[in-house]
C-alpha angles and dihedrals in degrees: 000000000000114000110239128210120258113263093238092061116101116260091233140352131225090251094058122101117234089257092051091046092052091049090050092051092048090048092049094050092048090050093055093055103028101090096057094035099052092051093053106042139072125255090258091052091049090051091051093048094053095038115133121247113289093242091053096055117108121220096270094045091050091050090054092048092050092047091049093050094045090052093047095048092044091054092045097050099031094235137087107278121183126199117201132182103205105179127224114278121234118254094027129115111169121221135177133209128190125196109220091189090063105036110107099187095244093142093220087132091058095056096038086056091051093052095044098044101041096241118177116270094195111059090023118234121187123187092193124060119191114209122204115211136177114254091221091059098045121208103352110156094177092062098035123125114232093174102054114153112198133165089217134017143246093043116213113268094016139099132192135234119188114206127197137140106329093206091227122211086219102033113193090198090065093050095056101045105115094204102036092245091147130047144154114261124216093264091057098256115135106222138184131219099216092193089059099042113106096193096241090141094219088132091055091054092048097048109094092195101058088237100139123081131198123217102230094169132035103281113245123211122162115233092246092051097055117110101221096200103083142162125219092232095036137034104358110127112276126218129232114280101036133103118239137187149171114292098183084260091293090190088061107035095050087058097051099266133120122250112269092248091057093051095048099047106115095204101042094245094143125075127184137178152109113315090202092059110085090201096054121113093237091055090050090053093050093048099042110028137066099268134182136169127222117259093355091172091071093069095229091130099215120209088213111094130192119206145168111238096184 
């Protein structure tokens, strides 16, 4: 068994690099819980707990991790579940654009996201929140209604603004994570290693968009509801006690598909593509429409753009 540091030792020292400090913190936190944990869990659970950081795994180690997870999820949900780890492609920087003049507030995007990304049904977790606002007041997030209940949408005198992870170029959530469980990949997607997350919720406090969600209860997904095509850093089922978020449907977009919310939108309000491609639809929107980003003054530089198409 790995020898753990004494609890009275400092978590880091001024001489440590950020990487060394993060490893020390992780080691310390594991040491506090290891004795009770190891006695209570299965060999597979122990292996997952002491797994090295995703970015440190070599090809063979990653293959074993993916096989272990695929087997575990398949047994749990009584169907063949696969876990991939498709990496970011070179020359790609994903961006998203949403047409506020078209969105009708139907929330189809919310539930398509739930089905695609294996979010818990009980308790419910939604990665997308649709805000209803009064047209006379313009964009006013502070006074928006996220719980509107209407027989028909759009309601007269109102417009709708869906909010999800803004995939910031300078993500504050990444900066505050004490164990480097979340980071920005080369294609711009901010991802989470759920095996590494310790559930401290520092990222939730740092996110100005309310885009991160904590699993307070054991997530519940019926066998028939599980999407079996999953990604290690994306839509694989998450355990209780971790923080999860939108990943632009990483399991889709890294294989040439649109995010589920883009496909399901009945009015074509959502646009997605490669910001580095001058011929992409998202680049056209940015260059030719009235575009704004949410909470621009914070300097997070989101890659999620709102615009008015008409």
